[in-house]
C-alpha angles and dihedrals in degrees: 000000000000119000132197105212116202134177140175099015089166097192093296103142097175092055092047093047092051091050092050091051092048094048096042112139093010099095143044101202138019125225127184129201095206145266100101091163141034130081098025133088102235109060096144095047091050095045092047089054094046092051090055102039116023116091096195130016135163130198126265129203092267091051089055092066087080087069096065147323093259089076089066091066089078095052127096116239095265094048090044093053091049092048093051090050091048093051089051095054102037113107115240090247093052092044090054091048093053091045090057097051110125124246118246149273091079124170117232122181098316098328134064140228130217133170104220109357137325088257100046126012090211097050120110114225103215111113132062094247095055092043095050090049092049093052090053091061101043117118094186129057090227127047128170117208139172136178098104094070088221118123116224126051140194141286130202119214117180087344092304114120124212134176124256120209125216129217119331122232092256094049136073095201143007127198126221119194110210116231110219090220094056134075121226139205105189125190114197090197126232126310096195107030117015116196102186097090094266113102094198117108112260132215142141138229118214125197111198094192099049092033101226137126122215114204111208139186127196132190118227140175100285094169091060091054092046090054091051092049092052094045089052091054093240118152109290093228088070088063096042097051093056091070094056102034095239 
């Protein structure tokens, strides 16, 4: 089985559309690690597509704002402004769908997906301490996660964790063969708002039979999304940061 693993779409339709065109024919099922909405200008278009096409999806922290205003207390002013705008434009059907998204971890065909970490869906896996703790609680040898918007991840060999890098600036993809003796936390990166210095939309392809992960990056029409963000009256920084991947 071949999986297209997505995360952090953030209502960026142009980025998602470019990824789907690039990955066409390379996967059998689609899985998403959360954050369908927030930041971007096309929440309904993205959620409509997810409802029709994604086999398995969990909620992210931006998806949780549909559950109640108290979630917004944890958001910075820019994220809060975008969340309030998103709640105002989501259709009732799409809002109910997002509200009902399950919490990770969620098992999928021998691996699992989480948004932040297996311990806390809102936790960012950046530092050694959080990563080591996460590995101690994994019940699968392969977990896909999002939330950080940084493509790459971590592997644990003989209980020693090390970082995995994603695609370099001068590459479009990078393959990672999975060692059966190791444990992996793999971040496909963000579709809608990368924060690893590379503005290209990020995703991964995973082949369960051949046991490899292919990290991928795809260019898209950033200027079109920026124009939509500004027309919607969303914070201008959300448009600016797309061009620099931060």
